[in-house]
Each structure stands twice: as structure tokens, then as C-alpha cells.
N, C-alpha and C positions, 0 to 999 in steps of 0.2 A: 430425513428427507435428506435429499442430495440432488444438488446440479442435477437439468441437465443438459449432459457434454455437451449437446452439438451446435448450443446455443450459451454455454460460459466462455467463459475469458480468465488470466488468471489478471487481479490490479497486484504486481509489489508498488508498492507506497515507497516512498524515502531514505526507501537501503542503501544511503549515501555514504562516504564514507568522514560529513561532516556527524550525525552524527552515533559513526559507527567503533572511528576511532579512539581509542584513552586513551589520548592523548588533548583528543578536543576538548574545550570551554563546555559544549553539548552533548557529551559521551552520551548511551543512553547504553545500560547496561543490562534491556531486557534485548534490547539485536542484536547482538552477539550471540546470546540462547538460542536466536531461530532461524541463525544462515543456514544451518544443516536441514529443515523443516519447511526455510524458501528453496531449499536451489532444488529442494525432493521436488516439488510441487510442479519446476516451473521443469525442469527435467520430462514431467509426468508429464503437462501439458503439450511442450513441447513436442515430443515423441506419438501425440493423441493430434497434432496433428492443430491446432484450440491457441490460438491468442495470449499471449506476456504481454505485455501493458504494464510500465515502470513509470510513475509519477519521482521528477526530482524538484526539491521545494529549493529554487533556489533566485538569488537578485542581481538584476544592476548594480545597487549601489541600498546604501540606508535611506535612502537620499530621493533616487528614484521613484519605486517602485516597493518599497518600505515598509512602507507606511502605519500604518499601529503594531506589525511587527516587530520593527523596530525601536516599537518604544516601549513594548515589552519584551520586548529578549533581546538581550548581551550582545552576544552574537548575529551575522547572522550570513550563510552562505551564500556566498559572493560565487556567479557563473558563469563556467568556464577552470576553473580551478582543478585543483585535485582533493582538495574538498568536496564538491557537487557533485564529484564521479560517481557510480554506481559502488559497490564494491565489488575485486574483482575478481569472487568465489558466483555472483550473483548478474553479470556484468548479461547487458544485454545486449542479441547477435540485430548485424546492420539489416536488417530487415525487421528486426520489429521498434515499436514506438515507445518512441517517452513523451510524456504529461510534463512540459515544466510550468511548475507552476508558483506561484505567491505569496500564498494564501492560504491555513490549513485542506480546503479542500479540493480531491484533488479537479472534483466539476465549476469554480469557481472561475471564471473567467478563463476559461480554456477550447481547445476542442473533443474535449473525454466522450463526454453525453451524441457530438457527432456518429467520435471513430464508435467506439460503440452498435451506435445506428444503424448502420454502415456494414457494418458484423452480424450483424444479423444478432447481438445480446437482450440476450433479456433474463439470464442466470453469475451472476459477479461474487469469484471465490476472493477474497481482500485475503492480503495477508503484510508483512509488512511494520513500521513503526512511525510516530510512537504509537501506537493503540489508546489515546484517550486523544488526542488531537487529531492528528491529521485519518491518523481508520477513518478516526469515531464519526467526525465532520464529512466526509468520505461515505464510508457505509449510509450519515440516514439522509445525505443529500442523495444516492442512492435512491433507497429504498422511497424516498420524494421525487424520482425521477423512474415510478414505475418496474424498475428492477431489481429478485433476487435477491437477497443477501447472505452468502453463505460467510459468514467471518472466522476463521482461524484462532482462536483460545492461541494453540502451541503457535502458530508462527506469528504471531502479530508482542510486541512488544513498549516500555517503557521503561521509568524513569524508577518505580516502588510499584511491589505487585497492591497495592494498598486503590491504584491509579485502577490499573488494570484489570483487575477485581472490580470496578465499578461500571468501567464503560463495557464487558460483559455482558452480565445484572439488567442496566439501561438496555441497550441494547440487543438482548432477549428479551428484552418486555413487551415492542413493539417494535423492532427497525430488520433486523436480521436474525438466519436462522445460524446460533452459534455452535461453532461442531472443531475437530479435530482435521489432524492434517492426515492421519490415515484413515479416516471416514470415505475424506477426499483421492487419497490417492486409491480407495476400495473401492472407489467404482469404475475407477479407468480395470480394474484385472475384473470383475460384473461387467465387461463389454464384453 
């Protein structure tokens, strides 16, 4: 199964310094391993003039909008800090959309859905981190909103392989077509 390229968007989830800096308390080892694949996907979507949309998980402060996130997690990424920035190798272009979110889902209390509807997107290719939290929650919610989800097993990452594989199994069972970066890239070569 391949996405309908003319109505596809790439969703790059939370590839921020907060998660990708080895010195960060929230370092996600699986994130560094996927930078190359995420970069290839971004380049392919841009080359074919298809939307690349980013999410960035940020908070004003733990008290202001942290909610249960601040109860569950020790550290929070605060907006307008170096930690909040998208990794420099994957940085959005000025005209590309960045959806700022305060919870795992890219849809919860954001304008992601209206953006996708305005762009007439039907197929959503998801990459980023963390596989089992923000990527999975966003994928499930995309499916519930009638978007076809293509979830990249080698362009999503998390803190350990067991969590990664559990998410892939769950999503493949009823929410997303789990695929590889090369399969998506080959779709562009076939056009």
C-alpha cells in the first residue's frame, strides 16, 4: 500500500533538541538513529512540492499549561528555548507549518486538522519521536478523523525497542499502514 501522493503530507513529530540532545534529561536514543531517514523524507516531500508539517511539544510553564504532563514527567520543554527548537538538520523552512502542542497528540487543542483539511490532505505519513507517545497518539487520532495513516517503522524512534515494537504492532492491527522509509521514497520515483 502506498499513499496517494497528490493528497499526502509528511508530519514530522517533535524532532526537537529537548529529545535529541544526549545531555538532555529526556534524551531519546531512538531519535538520533532516525535523523537520516527523516531528512530524506523531508527532502522528497519538498522536492515534490508536498506539505511538510512539523509538531513541537512546548509549554509556557509547568503551572500554566503542564497539566498532568508536569505531574507525570520530571522535565518539560519550555517554548522559545534552545531545547524547543527543531533539530538543525531537520529545521522547517519559513513557509512550513509548525504546530505547537502541549500534549502527546498533534491534534489536541491545535489547528492541525483544519490545516490538513484546507490542504485537502487524505494521507498522512508520520515520522518522529516518541514512537509510543506522541507519534502513536497522533496516528490514532488521525485515523479517527478519517486520514489514512502511513507510519514509518524506521523513521520513528523511542527510548527502547520493546516500546517501539509494541506500538508498531498495535497500530498495524487497526490504525495505520506500517511501512519503511524506502517504500515511501520509492513512491516518488514511480511518479
